[in-house]
Backbone as a printed PyTorch tensor [residue, N CA C, xyz], in Angstrom:
tensor([[[109.8590,  79.4100, 102.1740],
         [109.5990,  80.3990, 101.5120],
         [110.5460,  81.3410, 101.5290]],

        [[111.4870,  81.4160, 102.6600],
         [112.9300,  82.2840, 102.5750],
         [113.5660,  82.4700, 101.6830]],

        [[114.3220,  81.0960, 100.6070],
         [114.8150,  81.0760,  99.6480],
         [114.5840,  82.0900,  98.2140]],

        [[112.9290,  82.1120,  98.2400],
         [112.9990,  82.7750,  97.1610],
         [112.4940,  84.6100,  97.6870]],

        [[112.9520,  84.9550,  99.0250],
         [113.2210,  86.0270,  99.3720],
         [114.3680,  86.8610,  98.9880]],

        [[115.2160,  85.8710,  99.1440],
         [116.2050,  86.0040,  99.6520],
         [117.1320,  86.3870,  98.1280]],

        [[116.4770,  86.0410,  96.8890],
         [117.4720,  86.0550,  95.8650],
         [116.8770,  87.3770,  94.7920]],

        [[117.9110,  87.6280,  93.5850],
         [117.2600,  88.6720,  93.0010],
         [115.8990,  88.5620,  92.1500]],

        [[115.6590,  89.2880,  92.0830],
         [114.0220,  89.3180,  91.6510],
         [113.9050,  90.0770,  89.9180]],

        [[114.9210,  90.7360,  89.8110],
         [115.1750,  91.4680,  88.3900],
         [114.8150,  90.1000,  87.3380]],

        [[114.4820,  90.2390,  86.2200],
         [114.1440,  89.7790,  85.2120],
         [113.1150,  88.4630,  84.9760]],

        [[112.7730,  88.3940,  86.2930],
         [111.3810,  86.7330,  86.7450],
         [110.0660,  87.6950,  86.7780]],

        [[109.3360,  86.6490,  86.3950],
         [107.9440,  86.6830,  85.9480],
         [107.2140,  86.9750,  87.1950]],

        [[106.5220,  88.0740,  87.2000],
         [106.1050,  88.8630,  88.6810],
         [104.2770,  88.4180,  87.7440]],

        [[103.1580,  87.8650,  88.9130],
         [101.5370,  87.8570,  89.0760],
         [101.1780,  88.1230,  89.8670]],

        [[100.0800,  89.7430,  90.0280],
         [ 99.8960,  89.8170,  91.3440],
         [ 98.5730,  89.5680,  91.4610]],

        [[ 98.5270,  88.7810,  92.5610],
         [ 97.4380,  88.1410,  92.8720],
         [ 96.4220,  88.4360,  93.5850]],

        [[ 96.6560,  89.6260,  94.2640],
         [ 95.7440,  90.0850,  95.0350],
         [ 96.4840,  91.7610,  95.6940]],

        [[ 94.9210,  92.6270,  95.7690],
         [ 95.7390,  94.0290,  95.7910],
         [ 94.5560,  94.7390,  96.7400]],

        [[ 94.8900,  95.7760,  97.1100],
         [ 94.1060,  96.6830,  97.2260],
         [ 93.2500,  97.6170,  96.4260]],

        [[ 94.1640,  98.3810,  95.0400],
         [ 93.7340,  98.3910,  94.1500],
         [ 93.5580,  98.2420,  92.8370]],

        [[ 92.1820,  97.2010,  92.4600],
         [ 91.0910,  96.8020,  92.0390],
         [ 92.5570,  97.0850,  90.2560]],

        [[ 92.4790,  97.9340,  89.8010],
         [ 93.8010,  97.7170,  89.0420],
         [ 94.9060,  97.4460,  88.8690]],

        [[ 95.1590,  96.8500,  89.9210],
         [ 96.6230,  96.1930,  90.1620],
         [ 96.2740,  95.1430,  89.8600]],

        [[ 95.6140,  94.1650,  90.5450],
         [ 94.6130,  92.5830,  90.7470],
         [ 94.6860,  91.8700,  89.2860]],

        [[ 95.6870,  91.0900,  88.9400],
         [ 95.4760,  90.0870,  87.8680],
         [ 97.0340,  90.6850,  87.1030]],

        [[ 97.7400,  91.7380,  86.8310],
         [ 99.3140,  91.9890,  86.2620],
         [ 99.8910,  91.1410,  86.2840]],

        [[100.5600,  90.9970,  85.2880],
         [101.7600,  89.7940,  85.3870],
         [102.5990,  90.7760,  84.5150]],

        [[103.9240,  90.9490,  84.7450],
         [104.5790,  90.9510,  83.6280],
         [106.0120,  91.0890,  84.1850]],

        [[107.4440,  91.3840,  83.5350],
         [108.6490,  91.0810,  83.9750],
         [109.4660,  92.4800,  84.5760]],

        [[109.4950,  91.3340,  86.2560],
         [110.4830,  93.0180,  86.9620],
         [111.4340,  93.1460,  86.2320]],

        [[111.7640,  94.5800,  85.7430],
         [112.8860,  95.3670,  85.0880],
         [113.6910,  96.3460,  86.2700]],

        [[112.9810,  96.5220,  87.8620],
         [113.5770,  97.4310,  88.4330],
         [112.6060,  97.3120,  89.9100]],

        [[113.7170,  97.2910,  90.8910],
         [112.7370,  97.0910,  92.1560],
         [113.3960,  98.1450,  93.1140]],

        [[113.0450,  99.0780,  94.1070],
         [113.5640, 100.0570,  95.0470],
         [112.8280,  99.6830,  95.9440]],

        [[112.6700, 100.1660,  97.2620],
         [112.3300,  99.7240,  98.2590],
         [110.8820,  99.5100,  98.7770]],

        [[110.1830, 100.5370,  98.0890],
         [108.4100, 100.3090,  98.3630],
         [107.8620, 100.0380,  96.5330]],

        [[108.7980,  99.5880,  95.5030],
         [107.7060,  99.8630,  94.1960],
         [108.9160,  99.0250,  93.3590]],

        [[108.2420,  97.5990,  92.7700],
         [108.4750,  96.7930,  91.7770],
         [108.1670,  97.8020,  90.5280]],

        [[108.4670,  97.7860,  89.4260],
         [108.6030,  98.2270,  88.5580],
         [108.3930,  96.7550,  87.1400]],

        [[107.4850,  96.7610,  86.2120],
         [107.1340,  95.1380,  85.5670],
         [107.3540,  95.9780,  83.8970]],

        [[107.7120,  94.9520,  82.9190],
         [107.7640,  95.3150,  81.9430],
         [106.1280,  94.1070,  81.2980]],

        [[105.4070,  94.8680,  81.2560],
         [104.1200,  94.9020,  80.5930],
         [103.2620,  94.6700,  79.1340]],

        [[103.6030,  93.6450,  78.6220],
         [103.5150,  94.5760,  76.7280],
         [103.5240,  95.3780,  76.5320]],

        [[105.4310,  95.9640,  76.5980],
         [106.1190,  96.5960,  76.1880],
         [106.0790,  97.7300,  76.8700]],

        [[105.1990,  97.9340,  78.0690],
         [105.1180,  99.3310,  79.0720],
         [105.6230,  99.1780,  80.7250]],

        [[105.9120,  99.6960,  81.0990],
         [106.6840,  99.8700,  82.4260],
         [105.5420, 100.4010,  83.6370]],

        [[105.0630,  99.4760,  84.4710],
         [103.8760,  99.5130,  84.9630],
         [104.8260,  99.7650,  86.6850]],

        [[104.5800, 100.5250,  87.3960],
         [105.3500, 100.5610,  88.7670],
         [104.1610, 100.0910,  89.5810]],

        [[104.1630,  99.2430,  90.3660],
         [103.2480,  98.7870,  91.2140],
         [103.4920,  98.4650,  92.8450]],

        [[103.3730,  99.4920,  93.8610],
         [103.6290,  99.9230,  95.0560],
         [103.4880,  98.2850,  95.7210]],

        [[104.9580,  97.8600,  96.3280],
         [105.0450,  96.9280,  97.1950],
         [103.6570,  96.4770,  98.4450]],

        [[103.2900,  97.5850,  99.0120],
         [102.5430,  98.0540, 100.2290],
         [101.2680,  97.1430,  99.6080]],

        [[100.8940,  97.5350,  98.5070],
         [ 99.7530,  97.2950,  98.3040],
         [ 99.2860,  96.2080,  97.5230]],

        [[100.4340,  95.3980,  97.6650],
         [ 99.9860,  93.6030,  96.5420],
         [100.5520,  92.3310,  96.9290]],

        [[100.5340,  91.8050,  96.8570],
         [100.5920,  90.3770,  97.0400],
         [100.7030,  89.4220,  95.5210]],

        [[102.0120,  88.9120,  95.8430],
         [102.1270,  88.1640,  94.1170],
         [102.8150,  87.5910,  94.2660]],

        [[102.8960,  86.6290,  93.0930],
         [104.4200,  85.5200,  93.2500],
         [105.0970,  85.5470,  92.2070]],

        [[105.8150,  84.3470,  92.2390],
         [106.8630,  85.0550,  91.1400],
         [107.2980,  83.3960,  90.1860]],

        [[106.8430,  84.1170,  89.1370],
         [107.2730,  82.4220,  88.1160],
         [106.9110,  81.4870,  87.9620]],

        [[105.0660,  81.6010,  88.8280],
         [104.4270,  81.4110,  88.4090],
         [104.5230,  80.0070,  89.8360]],

        [[105.0890,  80.5300,  90.6800],
         [105.5630,  79.7510,  91.9990],
         [104.1570,  79.6260,  93.0330]],

        [[103.3940,  78.9740,  93.7920],
         [102.0010,  78.7700,  94.8530],
         [102.8990,  79.1940,  95.9520]],

        [[104.2440,  80.2890,  95.7230],
         [104.2020,  80.5790,  97.2480],
         [103.9970,  82.4700,  96.4130]],

        [[102.8150,  82.4190,  97.7510],
         [103.2370,  83.9830,  97.3490],
         [103.1880,  84.9860,  98.2780]],

        [[103.6660,  86.5550,  97.5840],
         [105.0210,  86.7320,  98.7890],
         [103.7470,  87.9970,  98.9110]],

        [[103.8590,  88.6380, 100.7170],
         [102.9540,  90.3050, 100.6410],
         [103.9630,  90.6770, 100.4710]],

        [[103.5480,  91.7170,  99.5390],
         [104.7430,  93.4440,  99.3910],
         [104.5420,  94.0360, 100.6130]],

        [[103.9260,  94.0610, 101.4000],
         [103.9270,  94.5000, 102.7220],
         [105.6000,  94.0580, 103.6240]],

        [[105.3310,  92.7850, 103.2470],
         [106.3030,  92.4480, 104.1550],
         [108.0680,  92.9220, 103.3180]],

        [[108.4720,  93.0760, 102.7710],
         [109.4460,  92.8090, 101.5050],
         [109.5010,  94.1060, 101.7280]],

        [[109.0340,  95.0380, 102.0100],
         [109.3520,  96.9610, 102.1280],
         [111.1480,  96.9600, 102.5490]],

        [[111.9360,  96.7140, 101.4540],
         [113.4000,  97.0680, 102.2220],
         [114.2520,  97.0620, 100.3380]],

        [[115.2150,  97.3730, 100.3950],
         [115.6800,  97.7460,  98.6720],
         [116.2860,  96.2980,  98.6350]],

        [[116.5120,  95.4440,  97.6400],
         [117.0440,  94.4840,  97.2020],
         [118.1900,  94.2140,  97.9490]],

        [[118.7560,  94.9830,  97.6400],
         [120.0920,  94.5310,  98.3780],
         [120.4830,  94.5950, 100.0210]],

        [[119.6300,  95.0450, 100.7200],
         [119.2620,  94.6790, 101.6990],
         [118.1530,  93.6490, 102.3890]],

        [[117.2460,  93.3880, 101.6170],
         [116.8120,  91.8600, 101.1180],
         [116.9390,  90.8540, 100.9300]],

        [[118.1760,  90.9950,  99.8700],
         [119.0910,  89.7110, 100.0230],
         [119.1850,  88.7710, 100.7520]],

        [[119.9760,  90.1900, 101.4490],
         [120.7410,  89.1750, 102.7860],
         [119.9200,  89.3890, 104.4320]],

        [[118.7390,  89.5100, 104.7170],
         [118.1310,  89.3010, 105.6490],
         [117.5930,  88.5270, 105.9920]],

        [[117.3990,  87.8680, 107.0050],
         [116.6200,  86.4080, 107.2830],
         [115.5370,  86.4870, 108.0970]],

        [[114.5260,  85.8860, 107.3040],
         [112.9770,  86.0700, 107.6440],
         [112.8650,  84.6750, 108.5420]],

        [[111.2850,  84.9170, 109.1320],
         [111.3410,  83.8640, 109.8360],
         [110.1820,  82.9320, 109.2530]],

        [[109.6990,  81.7370, 109.4300],
         [109.0580,  80.9860, 108.0320],
         [107.6770,  81.4490, 108.8440]]])
């Protein structure tokens, strides 16, 4: 799993598979920006801001589910971080 956590996510397809907020569940789009606490996706031509803390998601229809609360860093810090398996 560490490989996907250390890769850039902008331009990749994201699907929310679990969320505390039911309005986020099932959302899918292309990641256009990432901040320390949010992911912004383009969904049907609209930009949607998703708080990392509240979602579990997968990238590019992969089987690996990423807990948003586990990746609460800036993308440049996340790319160089070492994660436990």
